[in-house]
C-alpha positions as CSV (number, residue, x, y, z in Angstrom):
1,X,11.5,8.9,-22.0
2,X,8.7,7.3,-20.1
3,X,8.9,6.4,-16.4
4,X,8.5,2.9,-15.1
5,X,5.1,3.9,-13.6
6,X,3.9,5.3,-17.0
7,X,4.9,2.0,-18.7
8,X,3.1,0.1,-16.0
9,X,-0.1,2.1,-16.5
10,X,0.2,1.6,-20.3
11,X,0.7,-2.1,-19.8
12,X,-2.3,-2.5,-17.5
13,X,-4.5,-0.5,-19.8
14,X,-3.5,-2.6,-22.7
15,X,-4.4,-5.8,-20.8
16,X,-7.7,-4.4,-19.5
17,X,-8.7,-3.6,-23.1
18,X,-7.6,-7.0,-24.4
19,X,-10.6,-9.4,-24.2
20,X,-8.1,-12.3,-24.4
21,X,-5.8,-11.1,-21.5
22,X,-5.8,-13.6,-18.7
23,X,-6.7,-12.8,-15.1
24,X,-3.2,-13.8,-14.1
25,X,-1.6,-11.3,-16.5
26,X,-3.9,-8.5,-15.5
27,X,-3.4,-9.2,-11.8
28,X,0.4,-9.4,-12.3
29,X,0.5,-6.0,-14.0
30,X,-1.6,-4.5,-11.2
31,X,0.9,-5.8,-8.6
32,X,3.8,-4.4,-10.4
33,X,2.1,-1.0,-10.9
34,X,1.4,-0.8,-7.2
35,X,4.8,-2.2,-6.1
36,X,5.9,1.1,-4.4
37,X,2.6,1.2,-2.4
38,X,2.9,-2.4,-1.5
39,X,6.5,-1.9,-0.3
40,X,5.3,1.1,1.8
41,X,2.5,-1.0,3.3
42,X,4.9,-3.8,4.0
43,X,7.4,-1.6,5.7
44,X,4.8,0.1,7.9
45,X,3.3,-3.3,8.8
46,X,6.7,-4.7,9.7
47,X,7.4,-1.7,11.9
48,X,4.1,-2.2,13.7
49,X,3.6,-6.0,13.8
50,X,6.8,-7.7,12.7
51,X,7.4,-10.0,9.8
52,X,4.3,-10.6,7.6
53,X,2.9,-10.3,4.1
54,X,0.8,-8.0,2.1
55,X,-2.3,-9.8,0.9
56,X,-3.9,-8.8,-2.3
57,X,-7.2,-10.6,-2.6
58,X,-8.8,-10.2,-6.0
59,X,-11.0,-13.3,-5.8
60,X,-14.5,-12.4,-6.9
61,X,-13.4,-9.2,-8.6
62,X,-13.1,-8.4,-12.2
63,X,-10.4,-5.8,-12.6
64,X,-11.9,-4.7,-15.9
65,X,-15.0,-3.4,-14.1
66,X,-13.9,-2.9,-10.4
67,X,-14.4,0.5,-8.8
68,X,-13.3,1.9,-5.5
69,X,-10.8,0.4,-3.1
70,X,-9.3,-3.1,-3.7
71,X,-8.5,-5.3,-0.7
72,X,-4.8,-4.9,0.0
73,X,-3.9,-5.5,3.7
74,X,-0.8,-6.4,5.8
75,X,-1.0,-9.5,7.9
76,X,1.7,-10.3,10.5
77,X,3.1,-13.9,10.3
78,X,1.1,-15.0,13.4
79,X,-2.1,-14.1,11.5
80,X,-1.2,-16.1,8.4
81,X,-4.3,-17.2,6.5
82,X,-5.1,-20.9,6.0
83,X,-5.0,-20.3,2.3
84,X,-1.4,-18.9,2.3
85,X,0.8,-21.1,0.1
86,X,3.4,-23.1,2.0
87,X,6.2,-21.5,0.0
88,X,5.5,-18.0,1.4
89,X,6.8,-19.0,4.8
90,X,10.4,-19.5,3.5
91,X,10.1,-16.0,1.8
92,X,8.9,-14.5,5.0
93,X,11.9,-15.9,6.9
94,X,14.4,-14.7,4.2
95,X,13.2,-11.2,3.0
96,X,14.8,-8.0,4.2
97,X,11.9,-6.0,5.6
98,X,13.8,-2.6,5.5
99,X,13.8,-2.7,1.6
100,X,11.6,-5.6,0.5
101,X,8.0,-6.7,0.9
102,X,6.4,-10.1,0.5
103,X,3.0,-10.0,-1.2
104,X,0.5,-12.8,-1.8
105,X,-1.8,-12.3,-4.7
106,X,-5.1,-14.3,-4.8
107,X,-7.2,-14.3,-7.9
108,X,-9.9,-16.5,-9.5
109,X,-8.7,-19.2,-11.8
110,X,-5.2,-19.8,-10.5
111,X,-3.0,-20.6,-7.5
112,X,-1.9,-17.8,-5.2
113,X,1.2,-15.9,-6.5
114,X,4.0,-14.9,-4.2
115,X,6.0,-11.7,-4.9
116,X,9.1,-10.4,-3.2
117,X,9.1,-6.8,-4.2
118,X,12.1,-4.5,-3.7
119,X,11.7,-0.8,-3.3
120,X,13.0,1.1,-6.3
């Protein structure tokens, strides 16, 4: 039996090797694979700075060739970016920071995606 993480890695590898896979699909698989890390970052950020969102900015990056660290940062609500979608503010008001994290995914070729990730 394979774990959720192993299935996530397999899915991401399949997409990275598929020349027809969209940037949105690759980025979505990436977010789900890192959901535990994103939740940890969100919980730490909340404890330090209050409500906020984890921003994952993949603009200008090709995940098929990227190396090193990718930009994933926690921003408190009072430091919200001008490019944050309006819908994220309702999610930030409603999420449960002790067990959830709000993430905003930016990537080339599409609108920002909002995730409310729950710790497994």
